[in-house]
C-alpha positions in Angstrom: 44.7 -9.4 8.5 44.4 -9.4 12.1 43.7 -13.1 12.4 46.6 -13.9 10.0 48.9 -12.0 12.5 47.7 -13.8 15.4 48.1 -17.2 13.7 51.7 -16.2 12.8 52.4 -15.1 16.5 50.8 -18.5 17.7 52.9 -20.8 15.0 55.9 -19.1 15.7 55.6 -19.2 19.6 54.8 -23.1 19.2 57.5 -23.8 17.2 60.1 -22.4 19.4 58.6 -24.1 22.4 58.7 -27.3 20.6 62.2 -26.7 19.3 63.3 -25.8 22.8 61.9 -29.0 24.2 63.8 -30.8 21.4 67.1 -29.0 22.6 66.4 -29.7 26.3 66.2 -33.4 25.4 69.9 -32.9 24.2 70.9 -32.8 27.9 69.8 -36.4 28.2 71.9 -37.2 25.1 75.0 -35.5 26.5 74.3 -37.5 29.8 74.1 -40.9 28.1 76.9 -40.2 25.8 79.3 -39.1 28.6 78.1 -41.9 30.8 78.7 -44.5 28.2 82.3 -43.0 27.3 83.6 -42.7 30.8 84.4 -45.7 33.3 81.7 -47.3 35.2 83.4 -46.0 38.4 82.8 -42.4 37.5 79.2 -42.7 35.9 77.2 -41.3 38.9 79.6 -38.4 39.0 79.0 -37.6 35.3 75.2 -38.3 35.5 75.2 -35.8 38.6 77.2 -33.0 36.7 74.7 -33.1 33.7 71.6 -32.7 35.6 72.7 -30.0 37.8 74.8 -28.0 35.2 71.5 -27.8 33.2 69.5 -26.3 36.5 72.3 -24.0 37.2 72.6 -22.7 33.6 68.7 -22.2 33.5 68.6 -20.3 36.6 71.9 -18.3 35.7 70.5 -17.3 32.5 67.3 -16.2 33.7 68.7 -14.2 36.6 71.7 -12.5 34.8 72.7 -14.0 31.3 69.4 -13.3 29.3 69.8 -9.6 29.8 73.4 -9.5 29.2 73.1 -11.1 25.6 69.7 -9.6 24.5 69.2 -6.5 26.8 71.6 -3.6 26.9 74.4 -5.7 27.7 74.6 -4.6 31.3 71.2 -5.1 33.0 70.9 -7.5 35.8 67.9 -9.7 37.3 65.2 -8.4 34.8 66.1 -4.7 35.3 65.1 -3.0 32.3 64.2 -6.2 30.4 60.9 -7.6 31.2 60.3 -11.3 30.1 56.7 -10.7 29.1 55.0 -9.6 25.9 56.3 -10.1 22.2 59.9 -10.2 20.9 61.2 -8.3 18.2 60.8 -11.3 15.9 57.0 -11.5 16.5 56.8 -14.3 19.2 56.3 -14.7 22.7 59.2 -13.4 24.6 58.9 -16.1 27.1 59.4 -18.6 24.4 62.0 -16.9 23.2 63.6 -17.2 26.6 63.1 -20.8 26.8 64.5 -21.5 23.4 67.7 -19.4 24.1 68.4 -21.0 27.7 68.5 -24.5 26.4 71.4 -23.5 24.2 73.2 -22.2 27.1 73.1 -25.5 28.9 74.4 -27.0 25.8 77.7 -25.5 26.0 78.0 -26.1 29.5 77.6 -29.7 28.8 80.4 -29.6 26.3 82.8 -28.7 29.5 81.4 -31.7 31.5 82.7 -34.3 29.2 86.3 -33.0 28.4 87.1 -32.6 32.2 85.3 -36.1 33.0 87.1 -38.4 35.6 89.2 -36.1 37.4 87.4 -32.8 38.2 85.9 -32.2 41.4 82.2 -31.5 41.5 81.7 -28.1 43.2 84.5 -26.2 41.2 83.0 -27.5 38.0 79.6 -26.2 39.0 81.0 -22.9 39.9 82.5 -22.7 36.6 79.3 -23.6 34.8 77.7 -20.8 36.9 80.2 -18.1 35.6 79.9 -19.7 32.2 76.1 -19.5 31.7 75.7 -16.1 33.5 78.5 -14.2 32.2 81.0 -15.6 29.6 78.4 -17.2 27.2 75.9 -14.1 27.2 78.9 -11.6 26.9 80.0 -13.0 23.5 76.5 -13.9 22.4 75.8 -10.2 22.7 78.1 -9.6 20.0 76.4 -11.7 17.4 72.9 -12.9 18.1 72.5 -9.8 20.7 73.1 -7.5 17.7 76.1 -5.2 18.9 79.0 -6.6 16.5 81.4 -5.8 18.9 81.8 -2.3 17.9 82.0 -3.2 14.3 84.9 -5.9 14.9 82.1 -8.6 14.1 80.3 -7.0 11.3 79.2 -9.5 8.9 79.9 -12.5 11.2 77.1 -15.2 10.3 76.3 -18.2 12.6 72.8 -19.6 12.1 72.6 -22.0 14.9 75.8 -21.9 16.9 78.7 -23.6 15.5 80.8 -20.9 17.1 78.4 -19.2 19.6 77.4 -22.3 21.4 79.9 -25.2 20.5 83.0 -23.7 20.0 82.4 -21.6 23.3 82.0 -24.8 25.0 85.1 -26.1 23.5 87.4 -23.2 24.2 86.1 -23.2 27.9 87.0 -27.0 28.2 90.2 -26.5 26.4 91.3 -23.9 29.1 90.1 -26.3 32.0 91.8 -29.5 30.5 95.2 -27.5 30.2 95.1 -26.4 33.8 93.7 -29.7 35.1 96.0 -32.3 33.4 95.5 -35.7 32.1 94.0 -38.7 33.9 96.5 -40.7 35.6 97.9 -43.5 33.4 96.5 -41.7 30.2 100.0 -41.1 28.9 103.1 -43.0 29.7 106.4 -41.5 30.1 107.7 -42.6 26.8 105.2 -40.6 25.1 102.7 -43.5 24.4 99.0 -42.9 24.8 97.0 -45.6 26.7 93.7 -46.2 25.8 90.9 -45.9 28.5 88.0 -47.5 27.2 84.4 -46.3 28.0 82.1 -48.5 30.3 78.8 -48.8 28.2 79.0 -48.3 24.3 75.3 -48.9 24.1 74.6 -45.7 26.1 77.0 -44.0 24.2 75.0 -44.8 21.1 71.8 -44.0 22.7 73.1 -40.5 23.7 74.3 -40.1 20.1 70.8 -40.7 18.8 69.4 -38.7 21.4 71.6 -35.6 20.4 70.9 -36.3 16.6 67.1 -36.0 17.3 67.8 -32.9 19.6 69.7 -31.1 16.7 66.6 -30.8 14.7 65.2 -28.7 17.2 68.8 -26.9 17.6 69.0 -25.9 14.0 65.5 -26.0 12.8 64.2 -24.0 15.7 66.8 -21.3 14.8 64.7 -20.1 11.9 62.6 -18.6 14.7 59.4 -18.7 12.8 56.8 -21.2 11.4 54.2 -18.7 10.4 54.4 -18.7 6.5 55.2 -21.0 3.6 58.7 -19.6 3.4 59.5 -20.5 6.9 58.2 -24.0 6.4 60.2 -24.5 3.4 63.4 -23.0 5.1 62.9 -25.5 8.0 62.5 -28.4 5.7 65.8 -27.6 4.3 67.4 -27.2 7.5 66.3 -30.5 8.7 67.3 -32.3 5.6 70.6 -30.5 5.6 71.3 -31.2 9.3 70.4 -34.9 8.9 72.5 -35.4 5.7 75.6 -34.0 7.3 75.3 -36.3 10.3 75.1 -39.2 8.1 78.1 -38.3 6.1 80.1 -37.4 9.0 79.6 -40.7 10.4 80.3 -42.6 7.2 83.4 -40.8 6.5 84.7 -41.5 10.1 83.7 -45.3 9.6 85.9 -45.6 6.3 88.7 -43.5 7.8 89.0 -45.6 10.8 88.9 -48.9 8.8 91.7 -47.3 6.6 93.9 -46.1 9.7 93.3 -48.7 12.2 92.0 -51.8 10.2 88.9 -52.0 12.3 86.0 -49.6 12.4 86.0 -47.7 15.6 82.5 -47.1 17.0 83.3 -44.2 19.2 84.8 -42.5 16.3 81.7 -43.2 14.3 79.6 -41.6 16.9 81.7 -38.7 17.1 81.7 -38.5 13.3 78.1 -38.2 13.4 78.1 -35.4 16.0 80.9 -33.6 14.1 78.8 -33.5 11.0 76.1 -32.0 13.0 78.3 -29.4 14.6 79.8 -28.5 11.2 76.4 -27.9 9.5 75.0 -25.8 12.4 76.8 -22.5 11.4 74.7 -22.7 8.0 72.0 -25.4 7.5 69.9 -22.8 6.0 71.6 -22.2 2.5 73.5 -25.2 1.1 72.2 -27.7 -1.3 72.2 -31.2 0.4 75.2 -32.1 -1.6 77.2 -29.3 -0.2 75.7 -30.3 3.3 77.1 -33.7 2.6 80.6 -32.3 1.8 80.6 -29.9 5.0 79.4 -33.0 7.2 82.0 -35.3 5.7 85.0 -32.8 6.2 83.6 -32.8 9.8 83.8 -36.6 9.9 87.3 -36.4 8.7 88.5 -33.6 11.0 87.4 -35.7 14.3 89.2 -38.7 13.2 92.6 -36.8 13.0 91.7 -34.3 15.8 91.4 -36.9 18.5 95.0 -38.2 17.9 96.2 -34.8 17.6 94.9 -33.9 21.1 96.3 -36.9 22.5 99.8 -36.0 20.9 99.5 -32.6 22.8 98.9 -34.7 25.8 95.4 -32.8 26.3 93.2 -35.6 27.6 89.6 -35.4 26.5 87.7 -38.6 27.5 84.8 -38.1 25.4 86.4 -36.4 22.4 84.5 -33.0 23.0 87.2 -30.7 21.8 87.5 -32.4 18.5 83.8 -32.5 17.9 82.9 -29.0 19.2 85.7 -27.0 19.0 87.3 -28.2 16.1 84.3 -28.5 14.1 82.7 -25.6 15.6 85.5 -23.7 13.7 85.4 -25.7 10.7 81.4 -25.0 10.4 81.9 -21.4 10.8 84.6 -21.3 8.2 82.4 -23.3 5.8 80.0 -20.6 5.7 82.4 -18.0 4.3 83.9 -20.2 2.0 80.7 -21.6 0.4 77.7 -19.1 1.3 77.3 -16.6 -1.7 76.6 -13.6 0.6 79.0 -14.2 3.6 82.6 -13.2 4.2 85.2 -15.3 4.9 87.3 -12.6 6.6 84.3 -11.6 8.8 83.9 -15.4 9.7 87.7 -15.6 10.9 87.4 -12.4 12.9 84.2 -13.8 14.7 86.0 -17.1 15.6 89.1 -15.1 16.8 87.3 -12.7 18.7 85.0 -15.1 20.5 87.9 -17.8 20.9 90.4 -15.2 22.6 87.6 -13.9 24.8 86.1 -17.2 25.9 89.4 -19.1 26.2 91.1 -16.0 27.9 88.1 -15.5 30.5 87.7 -19.1 31.2 91.6 -19.7 31.8 91.4 -17.1 34.5 88.1 -18.4 36.1 89.6 -21.9 36.2 92.8 -20.8 37.8 91.0 -18.7 40.3 88.9 -21.9 41.2 92.3 -23.9 41.1 93.8 -21.5 43.7 90.6 -21.1 45.9 89.0 -24.5 45.8 91.3 -26.8 44.0 90.2 -28.5 40.8 91.3 -31.9 41.0 90.2 -35.0 42.9 92.8 -36.7 45.1 95.0 -39.5 43.4 93.3 -42.0 45.5 89.7 -40.9 44.7 90.7 -41.0 40.9 92.0 -44.4 41.4 88.9 -45.7 43.2 86.6 -43.6 41.2 84.5 -40.4 41.9 81.3 -42.1 42.5 81.7 -43.2 46.2 84.1 -40.6 47.6 82.1 -37.6 46.3 78.6 -38.9 45.8 78.0 -42.0 48.0 76.3 -44.0 45.2 77.6 -46.5 42.6 75.9 -46.3 39.3 76.3 -50.1 38.8 76.4 -51.6 42.3 76.4 -55.1 41.5 79.5 -54.7 39.5 82.1 -52.5 41.3 85.6 -52.0 40.6 87.7 -53.4 43.2 89.2 -50.2 45.1 89.2 -51.2 48.7 86.0 -49.1 49.1 83.2 -50.4 51.0 80.3 -49.9 48.7 77.8 -51.1 51.3 78.7 -48.2 53.4 76.9 -44.8 52.9 80.1 -43.1 54.2 82.3 -44.7 51.5 85.1 -45.5 53.9 87.7 -48.2 53.1 86.4 -51.6 54.0 88.4 -54.5 54.9 87.5 -56.9 51.9 90.5 -57.5 49.8 90.1 -58.0 45.9 92.8 -58.2 43.5 93.5 -54.7 42.0 92.1 -54.2 38.5 89.6 -57.1 38.6 85.8 -56.6 38.7 84.0 -58.0 41.8 80.4 -59.1 42.1 79.0 -57.6 45.1 77.7 -60.4 47.5 
């Protein structure tokens, strides 16, 4: 009997560690997706944000956030909550921390894409610190932390984080996008929406497949155990439902873009797959594959209509993260209340409202404070020339640089004397 208990502990712990490694790999997926969907002159900026936000998120969650989320709700820096021993679920507490911390970084990555191409680096990083140390863990304490917000969130169900992770990133990003404003030239004075194509669709596609792969750890790992036949069967169902929801989301987006625009839009197909993944995340454990297809397919339809909706509202989102993570985070959470037999739609709605109001409100306050103290937006000149050279001194594609008047051969990034016609690509000699 003792051997069986020890083997269950080992299997559960290893499963969390492997799943956490898959979720960590999603950081690379976000980096590649965002790098592909921004212009080449901002690629270094988006890559720098992605690796630093991941690092800051892990440190902040270790020092502050994990205790706020799973301790008494007010302990800081390990006080009263040691990261050693066995968790209440019967696995290593350190494996639980590792698995949870990579979720936090996912929420911060969503913000990065929405605010790309016009936000300054240090204010963004400051917000990522607050989000991962305080905002995310506090709302997580009401659900996964077990307090139910004094009863307001009793009965709320979110298996792997459609609301707790994805819509949290979406609400935080929405607050920042409203305060930050759109990229220059995105919306014309006559209300016209001007397309700003991404620089590298192969990278964006690679990023999507990396995220898709990582999602098996994201959802499958949320079973939190692999020590019994029941756990293995449950994880198998989660994998199958997660995959089929993504497939259906991609196919629905493909069909709708052909019907609406007379051409299949690759970027929308990519976001359709991601929308199916976000939508199924709240409940990949209970439905049949047929129902998972329905949930993912509705996610693919929602993103197809949500992207132009945000453009009509003049909320600029270069990568479509609000449509993928916020809209479908809400839909996936509602789907649990609609389709899961023992779930309550009322409890799901209350959870969405509580988390949304808290995260959007606190994020707006933090963004506004950063705007007053540090300023959020790069200068108009830096936005035109691209953020890579002015802020980071490195061009992601030095052989093919956009002609902006900057001397790309200078580490200072100061203006050079070489004149190249505006809007053309120049090959560096």
